[in-house]
C-alpha positions in Angstrom: 3.7 3.1 -25.0 6.8 3.2 -22.7 7.6 0.6 -20.1 6.8 3.2 -17.4 3.4 3.9 -19.0 2.6 0.2 -19.3 3.5 -0.6 -15.7 1.5 2.3 -14.3 -1.5 1.7 -16.6 -1.7 -1.9 -15.3 -1.4 -0.7 -11.7 -4.2 1.8 -12.2 -6.5 -0.9 -13.6 -5.3 -3.5 -11.1 -7.0 -6.3 -12.9 -10.8 -6.2 -12.5 -10.5 -4.0 -9.5 -9.0 -0.6 -8.6 -7.6 -2.1 -5.4 -4.3 -3.7 -4.8 -3.0 -6.3 -2.4 -0.6 -5.1 0.3 1.4 -8.2 1.1 3.4 -7.1 4.2 1.2 -9.0 6.7 1.5 -12.3 4.8 4.8 -13.1 6.4 4.1 -12.3 10.0 4.4 -8.6 10.9 0.8 -8.6 12.0 1.2 -11.8 13.9 1.8 -15.5 13.0 0.3 -16.8 9.8 0.6 -20.3 8.3 2.6 -20.2 5.1 -0.1 -22.2 3.3 -2.7 -19.7 4.3 -0.7 -16.9 2.9 -0.2 -18.7 -0.4 -4.0 -19.4 -0.5 -4.8 -15.7 -0.1 -2.5 -14.7 -2.9 -3.8 -17.4 -5.2 -7.4 -16.6 -4.5 -6.7 -12.9 -5.0 -5.4 -13.6 -8.5 -8.4 -15.9 -9.3 -10.7 -13.1 -8.2 -9.1 -10.6 -10.6 -6.7 -8.6 -8.4 -3.5 -7.8 -10.3 -1.5 -5.3 -8.2 0.7 -6.7 -5.4 2.9 -4.6 -3.1 5.9 -6.0 -1.3 9.4 -5.0 -0.1 12.8 -6.5 0.9 12.2 -5.2 4.4 9.2 -7.5 5.0 10.5 -10.6 6.8 14.0 -10.0 5.5 13.1 -10.8 1.9 10.8 -13.7 2.7 7.8 -11.7 1.6 9.3 -11.2 -1.9 10.1 -14.8 -2.0 6.5 -15.7 -1.2 5.4 -13.4 -4.1 7.9 -15.1 -6.3 6.7 -18.6 -5.4 3.0 -17.9 -5.9 2.9 -15.2 -8.5 6.3 -15.2 -10.2 5.9 -13.8 -13.7 2.2 -14.6 -14.0 1.0 -12.7 -17.1 -1.0 -9.5 -16.3 0.2 -9.1 -12.8 1.9 -5.9 -11.5 4.4 -6.2 -8.6 5.7 -3.2 -6.7 8.7 -3.6 -4.5 11.0 -1.2 -2.8 14.6 -0.3 -1.8 16.3 1.8 0.8 15.0 0.5 4.1 16.4 -2.5 6.0 16.3 -3.9 9.5 19.6 -4.2 11.4 20.6 -7.2 13.6 19.4 -5.3 16.6 16.0 -4.6 15.1 16.5 -1.0 14.1 15.6 0.4 10.7 18.4 1.6 8.5 18.0 3.9 5.5 20.3 3.3 2.6 19.6 4.7 -0.9 23.2 4.9 -2.2 23.3 4.0 -5.9 25.3 0.9 -5.3 22.8 -0.3 -2.7 19.8 0.4 -5.0 21.4 -1.8 -7.7 22.2 -4.6 -5.2 18.7 -4.4 -3.8 17.1 -4.6 -7.2 19.2 -7.7 -8.2 18.2 -9.5 -5.0 14.6 -8.5 -5.5 14.5 -9.8 -9.1 15.8 -13.1 -7.9 13.4 -13.5 -5.1 10.4 -12.3 -7.2 11.4 -14.6 -10.1 10.8 -11.7 -12.6 12.9 -10.3 -15.3 11.9 -6.7 -14.6 10.4 -4.9 -11.5 7.2 -3.3 -12.6 7.2 -0.5 -10.0 10.3 0.2 -7.9 9.6 2.4 -4.9 12.0 4.2 -2.6 10.8 2.9 0.8 11.6 6.1 2.7 13.7 9.2 1.9 17.3 8.9 2.8 18.7 12.3 4.1 22.3 11.0 3.6 21.9 10.7 -0.2 20.9 13.4 -2.7 17.6 12.8 -4.4 19.2 13.4 -7.8 21.6 10.5 -7.2 18.7 8.3 -6.2 16.7 9.3 -9.3 19.8 8.9 -11.5 20.4 5.4 -10.2 16.8 4.3 -10.8 16.8 5.8 -14.3 19.9 3.8 -15.2 18.0 0.7 -14.1 15.0 1.7 -16.2 17.3 2.2 -19.2 18.8 -1.2 -18.6 15.3 -2.8 -18.7 15.4 -4.0 -15.1 12.8 -1.5 -13.8 9.6 -0.3 -15.5 8.4 2.6 -13.3 9.7 4.6 -10.3 7.8 5.6 -7.1 8.3 7.2 -3.7 6.8 6.1 -0.4 6.4 8.0 2.9 7.3 11.2 1.0 6.4 14.9 1.1 4.8 16.2 -2.0 7.5 18.9 -2.6 10.1 16.2 -3.3 8.3 14.9 -6.4 8.9 17.6 -9.0 12.6 18.0 -8.5 13.1 14.2 -8.7 10.9 14.0 -11.8 13.4 16.3 -13.6 15.9 13.4 -13.4 13.5 10.3 -13.4 9.8 10.2 -13.9 7.9 9.6 -10.7 4.9 7.5 -11.7 3.6 6.4 -8.3 3.5 7.9 -4.8 2.7 5.5 -1.9 1.7 7.3 1.3 -0.6 6.5 4.2 -4.3 7.5 3.7 -7.5 6.5 5.6 -10.5 8.0 7.2 -8.4 8.5 10.3 -5.6 10.4 8.5 -5.2 14.1 9.1 -7.9 15.7 6.9 -5.2 18.0 5.5 -3.7 14.9 3.8 -7.0 13.9 2.1 -6.3 16.2 -0.8 -2.8 14.8 -1.4 -3.9 12.3 -4.1 -5.4 15.1 -6.2 -2.2 17.2 -6.0 -0.1 14.1 -6.9 -2.5 13.3 -9.8 -1.9 16.8 -11.1 1.7 15.9 -11.4 0.8 12.8 -13.4 1.3 10.2 -10.7 -0.9 7.5 -9.2 -1.4 7.3 -5.5 -1.1 4.0 -3.7 -2.8 4.4 -0.3 -1.3 2.2 2.3 -3.0 1.5 5.7 -6.4 2.4 4.2 -8.0 0.6 7.2 -5.7 2.4 9.6 -3.8 -0.9 10.1 -7.0 -2.6 11.1 -8.2 0.1 13.6 -11.1 0.8 11.3 -11.9 -2.8 10.5 -15.3 -4.3 11.4 -13.8 -6.4 14.3 -11.0 -4.1 15.5 -12.1 -4.1 19.2 -12.6 -7.9 19.3 -9.3 -8.9 17.6 -6.8 -10.4 20.0 -3.2 -9.8 18.9 -0.3 -12.1 19.8 3.1 -10.8 20.9 4.5 -11.0 17.4 1.9 -8.5 16.1 3.8 -5.2 16.0 0.5 -3.3 16.4 0.5 -4.5 20.0 3.2 -1.8 20.5 1.1 0.9 19.1 -0.9 2.9 21.7 -4.0 3.2 19.6 -4.4 -0.6 19.6 -4.4 -0.9 23.4 -8.0 0.3 23.4 -9.4 0.5 19.9 -12.9 1.5 21.2 -11.4 4.8 22.5 -9.0 5.3 19.6 -11.9 5.8 17.2 -14.7 8.0 18.5 -18.1 6.3 19.2 -19.8 8.7 16.9 -17.5 7.9 14.0 -17.8 4.2 14.5 -21.6 4.5 14.7 -21.6 6.6 11.5 -19.5 4.0 9.7 -21.6 1.2 10.8 -24.8 3.0 9.8 -23.5 3.9 6.3 -22.1 0.4 5.8 -25.4 -1.1 6.7 -27.2 1.1 4.2 -25.1 -0.5 1.5 -25.2 -4.0 2.9 -21.4 -4.2 3.3 -18.9 -4.3 6.2 -17.2 -1.3 7.7 -13.9 -2.6 6.3 -15.4 -2.5 2.8 -16.9 1.0 3.4 -13.6 2.6 4.5 -11.8 1.1 1.5 -14.5 2.4 -0.8 -14.1 5.9 0.8 -10.3 5.8 0.1 -11.1 5.4 -3.6 -13.2 8.6 -3.5 -10.1 10.7 -2.9 -9.3 10.6 -6.6 -9.5 8.6 -9.8 -5.7 8.0 -9.4 -6.0 6.4 -6.0 -5.4 2.7 -5.5 -5.8 1.4 -1.9 -3.6 -1.4 -0.9 -5.1 -3.1 2.1 -3.4 -6.2 3.6 -5.7 -9.2 3.7 -4.5 -12.1 5.8 -7.4 -14.5 5.4 -9.5 -15.7 2.5 -12.6 -14.1 4.0 -10.9 -10.7 3.9 -10.9 -10.7 0.2 -14.7 -10.4 0.0 -14.5 -7.0 1.7 -12.0 -5.9 -1.0 -14.4 -7.1 -3.8 -17.3 -5.2 -2.1 -15.2 -2.1 -1.9 -14.0 -2.3 -5.4 -17.6 -2.6 -6.8 -19.0 0.2 -4.6 -19.5 3.8 -5.6 -20.4 5.9 -2.5 -23.1 8.5 -2.6 -21.8 12.0 -2.2 -24.1 12.6 0.8 -22.5 9.6 2.6 -19.0 10.7 1.7 -19.8 14.2 3.1 -21.2 12.8 6.3 -18.3 10.5 6.9 -15.7 13.3 6.3 -17.6 15.8 8.5 -17.6 13.4 11.5 -14.0 12.2 10.8 -12.8 15.8 10.6 -14.5 16.5 14.0 -12.6 13.5 15.6 -9.3 14.9 14.2 -10.0 18.3 15.5 -10.8 16.8 18.9 
């Protein structure tokens, strides 16, 4: 078994559960969070059996990776995915940089913060139109050959980029947004990616919290970047009443929360799909456990998708 196969296999199993932990919100992007609370969430997630953790240098300017390094480090059996190629400038703008020398520097910095000898899954955070994909793939393959990276992935990418890149470096993981609120045309993406031999890490599977059980009741402070997103100004009208009612009714039938239900739905998009929600509190983890243990009835899946598609069409 190659290093790439090993890393992706561990990601697909994700410990006891086929759900990963998105760590972005543990260092403040979704509002203030006490450092000890963030550490407790990570420690509890590990004790429950979650094994896949997703981070990036972009999140809190490296502090998120440092948090993962402090709590998880090189804990045996854990899989850590991090990224390169996207940074925030001093004036708050996002800058893409996937030049080979920048990739190498990013990886060295990530290894130090994560306290690991090798990055399990290294993901290009976003495509960089200024750098040829073959250059990017070549730089990552060199890092794999050097034993500093185990597997390569792409995030926020179109499917048509994957095969040409794979000719230079195997693409083992694709990380794109996917939820009940996503355009139904994207719901089949995981299967297409699976046909190429890659796993699909679904970020924002709860639509950044818009689909959560308490979306309409949650108050967001000024530091929560979602306060700048129009859909969160009035969550009740951003998700149709008929869809919310449907989700509540189906969740009730299983005795779980709506949050757990929409996570379980995300898993139905393919055996290669690993949702990576972002729990911020210990109680959030129970929803992840419920979702991981739930297999939805095909009739319920069909009902949810029919109503969600109608909202999209509207």
